[in-house]
Each structure stands twice: as C-alpha cells, then as structure tokens.
C-alpha angles and dihedrals in degrees: 000000000000115000117249112259118248086248128010118244091242092052092046090053091050091049093048093046091048093051093044094090129078094221092053092048087052091050092051090047094048095047091044091053100037105028128231118351140170127252100255094050093045090050092053093047095047094040101235134112121274093241092053093045090050090056090051092047090052091053091049091047094049087055091051095244097117135026129208135208127189114222137172119238122222089263092052100257118141110237122187108213121199130197135177115259116224107262141159129177126190109207113197130144088256095050091047091049090050092049091046091059090064098049113130094199113084120219117262118248 
C-alpha cells in the first residue's frame, strides 16, 4: 500500500489558489501578526469592502488556512472572528510529484 502524501493534490491546488491573490496574502499576514479579528475590522485595516473581504476569507477557509467563529458581542451583535490556522507546506519537486499522484481531477485532452 502506497503511503498517503503529506498533502493531497486537490488540497495543494486549493491552498495555492487561495494564496494566489494579494488581498488574501494580506489577510493571512494581518491575522498572523495581530491575531484573530472580525470581518469589519479586517476590512477597514486592509482597505477593502466587507463583501469582498468575506469572499476572500471563504476561499482561505475552504483551503484550511483560516478558521472562523461566530460570537455575540456584549451589545448583542454577531461578530464573525477569523484566525490563521497553523500550517506549513514544503514545496519541492518531489512533494509536488507526490501530491500530483493523488489528484482526483484528470488532465484535459
């Protein structure tokens, strides 16, 4: 039986796609430096709209790079807090080849 790759090909594609955007890199950097934060505050600090930030956060969350938690503030407002998940990826030709072997999407002809 072949050992499971460190990261599946499908997950690697999701991670690389999620990180292939300057706004998402800034989100990761800001959360890593400042800790967890809620959407409105992040949007102000990054300088983008809340709806656009929300789309970027969803992409990062789908890739497993950030996690969210809905909490109620003292005044009863629902705040969705985000934080960076601990992650590390070693990208070498060998690790990419290993991940490629587990891809579920077949190459187009």
